[in-house]
Structure formats: C-alpha cells, structure tokens
C-alpha positions in Angstrom: -6.2 31.3 50.8 -8.7 29.9 48.3 -10.0 26.3 48.4 -8.0 25.5 45.3 -4.8 26.8 46.8 -5.4 24.9 50.0 -6.1 21.7 48.1 -3.0 22.1 45.9 -0.8 22.9 48.9 -2.1 20.0 50.8 -1.8 17.3 48.1 1.1 18.8 46.1 3.5 20.5 48.6 6.1 22.8 47.2 9.7 21.9 47.9 12.0 24.8 48.3 15.7 24.9 48.6 17.0 27.0 51.5 20.1 28.5 50.1 20.1 28.0 46.4 17.7 28.5 43.5 16.4 25.2 42.2 17.1 24.7 38.5 15.0 22.1 36.6 17.5 20.0 34.8 14.8 18.9 32.3 14.3 22.5 31.2 18.0 23.0 30.7 18.4 19.8 28.8 15.3 20.6 26.6 16.9 23.9 25.6 20.2 22.2 24.9 18.7 19.4 22.9 16.6 21.7 20.8 19.8 23.4 19.7 21.4 20.2 18.6 21.7 19.7 14.8 19.3 16.8 14.4 16.5 18.6 16.4 17.2 22.1 15.1 16.8 20.7 11.5 13.4 19.4 12.5 12.5 22.7 14.1 13.3 24.4 10.7 11.0 22.0 8.9 8.3 22.7 11.5 8.7 26.5 11.1 8.5 26.2 7.3 5.3 24.1 7.6 3.8 26.6 10.1 4.6 29.5 7.7 3.1 27.7 4.8 -0.1 26.8 6.7 -0.4 30.3 8.2 -0.1 31.9 4.8 -3.2 30.1 3.5 -6.7 31.2 4.3 -8.4 27.8 4.0 -6.4 24.6 4.2 -6.8 21.2 5.8 -3.0 20.9 6.2 -1.6 20.7 9.6 1.9 20.5 10.8 1.2 17.7 13.3 3.8 15.3 11.7 6.5 17.9 11.8 5.6 18.8 15.4 5.7 15.2 16.5 9.0 14.6 14.9 10.5 17.6 16.6 9.1 16.8 20.0 10.2 13.2 19.7 13.7 14.3 18.8 14.0 16.6 21.8 12.4 14.0 24.2 14.8 11.2 23.1 17.8 13.5 23.5 16.6 14.6 27.0 15.8 11.0 28.0 19.3 9.9 27.3 20.8 12.5 29.7 18.2 13.4 32.3 18.4 10.7 34.9 22.2 11.1 35.3 21.4 14.8 36.3 18.9 13.9 39.0 19.8 13.5 42.7 
C-alpha cells in the first residue's frame, strides 16, 4: 500500500455497510432536483449558452452566470430535503 493510501485510510476511514449497498442520498436528490422544472429550465439556458460559446472561435463570453444559477437552484432544492433523509 502506498504512503498516500495509508495516510488516507488512517485519517479518512471508509465506512462500509455489511449487508446493503450504501446509497448517497445527496446524489439521488441532486439527480431528482435537476429534473424539476425550475432547475431544468436553467439547465436549458446553460446548454444554450455553452453551445453559443463553443460555436465561436474567439470570445470573452463565459457561461458562469448560467452555471451559477443552475447550481444554486439544485443546491437549494437539495438543501430543503437532504437532512430529513440522513440517519
């Protein structure tokens, strides 16, 4: 085992379930929230912006605003529901 693996295992132990596969509720909620109308509309705007920027050879335009709006939407949706799912 490498030094890095030993270090990570010592300071960040892995928790494993004995009989069942552990499902991260945050990943499930992120997927669900990204499909909700409000967030999916923002995803469409982000995709349009990405397509526009990618089609240009030289541009200073970025899609940072659209990306932040989309991520904020998903994060807010997840935050409302996540802690009720944790044990």
